[in-house]
N, C-alpha and C positions, 0 to 999 in steps of 0.2 A: 567556452561552456557549448557542445552540441546543443543546435537549434531543434526543438521540436516539428517535427516534421508530419508529412502525412500517410498515415499506415491504413490501409483497407481491412485488415484484422483488428484495427485495436476497434477503441469506444470511448469516445467520439473518432471516428476519420480524423478530421480534424482537428489539428491544436489551436487551443484559443489563442483570439489575435495577441493578444499581453498575455505570457503567460505569468509575468509578477503581478498582475491586477485581480484582487479577489474577486469584485465583482464582474471583471469578463470572463473569468474562469467559472463563477458560479451560472453565470447566464447562458454561457457556452455548455456546458455540461447540461443543464436544465433544459438546454431548445434542444438538444440531440435526444436526452432522454422523452420529452413529451411527445416527439416527431416518432416515436415506437407506435408500432401496431401490434407487436406479441412481444411477449417476456417468453424465454427458453429454459431448461432445467440445470442449472448452473452444473447438478452435481453428474449430468451424462456425458463423462470425458472419459475415453479411453484409456489415455494415459495418467489418469488419476482417479484409481478403482477404492472401493472402501476397502482399509489398510495399509495403500500406500505410505511410501515415507521416500522423503527428500532434503537435501541441504539448501537453504534459502537465506542469502542478507534478508533482514526485514526490520522493523521499527515497529516496537510494539509498546505498549501504552497501560502500565500497571498500575501507575501510581495518581492518573490523570482523571482525579476524580471528576471534573467539571465537562471532562468529555465521557466521561461512562453515564451521568447524570443523563446527559443530552439523550446518548445511545438508548437505553432506556427510554426513557421519556417518548420519542419517537418508536421505538418500537411496541409498546404498549397502542399506542393508537392502531400502527398499523397490524398488530394479532388478527384481526379479521382476517385477514388477505390470506392466511395460510404459508405465509412465508416461512423459512427457517431462522432465525434470530441468530447472529454471533452473541458468543457469551460474551456481554458486556464490562463481568469485572476482571476478566484473564482473554482475552479473544480478541479485539482491537486490534487493527495492524495495518501496518502500510507495507503491501511484500515488494522489494527493490528488484533481487534478481536471483534466477536460480543459479546454483553452483554446481549440483550435481547429484544421483540418486544414489542411493544409501549403500547399494551395492557397488558403485563404480569410485566411490569416492572416501579415500580412508580418513582415518583420525588424524595421521599425523600429517595426512596434506591438509585437512581440517587448519590444523594449528601453525603450518607453514602459510598458508592462506594467510591468517589471520596476524603475521608478523608482516607478513608481505603489505598488507592492507593497511597496517595502523599508520605509517608515513605518509600515506595518501590522501589520508580522510582528511575535509575540511572542517571548520569550528563548527561549535554548537551553534542551534538556527532556532527561530521560531515558526511556530505552523499556526494558521488558524483555520480549524473545520468549519465548516459553511453546509447548515441542511439547506435543501436536502435534494438531491435528483438518483441517477443510477443508469444502469446500462442494460444488456439483453437478458443479464442475468441474476440483476444485484441490484440493491437498494441502498446507497452509500452517499457519502459525506465529500460533499467537494474539498479538496484543500490546496490548501496556497500559502504563500506564493510557491511557484516552483522552481526557481532560481536555486534556491541550496539543497533542492530534492534531486533535481539533475545534477548535480554540481556531485553532490554524493553518489547519485548511480553511475554516473562515468568513474570516480574514482575506484569503486569497488570491481566494473567493469576492468578498469587496466589490473587491481588485484589479481581476478580471475585468471586474464589471459596470461600474467605472469607468471602464474603459477602450471601452467600448460591443461588451465580449464575451456573445455570448448567455451565458446564465447555465447551467451544470452541474447535476446534479441534488444538488440544498438540502443545506444540511449534517448538518441531521436525519436523512439517509437516509443518510450516511455509514457502512459497516463497518469498520475500519483491519482490515488481514490483511497480512500476506505471504509470499505464495507460494512452494514450494521445488518441487513437480513438478506439473503440468498433465494433464489427463484427456484424453487422444488419442482417445475413441470412445466408445461407448454402452452401459455393461457394471455388469454387477452390481458394487453397491456395499460389499456384504459383505464379499469378500477387501480390500478395500483399504481399510474402518474394521477388520476382523481386523489386519491389517500394523501402522496405525500404532497402534493400543492400545496395547502394551508401550513405544512408545517416549514416551508421554508421562509413563514415568519418569524420563526424561532431566531433569538439570537444565538451567530457565531462563539465558538469557543476558543481560545489560544492554548496551545498545548509546546511546552518545551523539548528542544530535543538535542541530547547531551551526548547521544551515546546509538550504535548500531550492535545489532546482534546478527551472531550467524546462527542459526536455527536448524534442530533436525524436526522438518514438517512432517505430520501425518493426519491423514484423512481419518476419523472416526465417525462413520455413518454421514451424518448430515453435518456434523462439527469438522473444525480444523482447530488442531491442537498441537504445541512444538513444545521440544527442550529445549536452553538455551543451550548452546557448546562454545560458544565465546563472544564477549561483551566487549566492543571496541570504545572508550572516547571518542568524541568525536574534540577533537582540538588539531586546528593546524599547526603542524611543524613549526609556524614564526613563534606561532604562542607557547610551543613547547620551549622554542628556545630563549623567550621573553622571561620564562618562569624560571626555569633552569640558571641565568645569568643572574636575575634576583635573587634566587636562594643562595 
């Protein structure tokens, strides 16, 4: 499994000391967020203007009611800060890896990519979403353990490369997180940090991850929306063989 590495462009720059220890991950994320002096405008990215579309590997959580409820509770508390909330009912996600722009990747290539990725994927796993920290441009849950996410990320990049798709950021620089609200301007970070701090006392929630989605992601104003193009079950090859033998 690729080990997380330092990345000046990531947040946090350094990975946690133990990427499979939830307390370590959450404390590390919080320390980085607590040190911010300013938050930036998440939407001021020239490469991702309003209306842009691209294909991504993502984890989505349409049926995770406990996660939805926790996100809504946090968003309600943070409402006076005038951040842009992620639609909790159908917008919560973990971005894994970019595939390519809508005009540079064909539907046939997407289908081929899904076929290539399917036998490479690890087995299903559980995650825990831990309230609450953030980055320069968002407020977000810490998630972990990182190990299963890192293995999944590495498998997806292997599939991308096998299909001749330009490599995304290496797995060593992957920073798993789950955003619940985006900053929409440059402003002092301290009011946000102070508002988030009490929410860290809320209980974490567990989420089962049994599939990964290949989506066409689009930006609609200050919201991300997507259409699922492929859904692949997370069933390790050895487990598939066992099931076939038993059948």
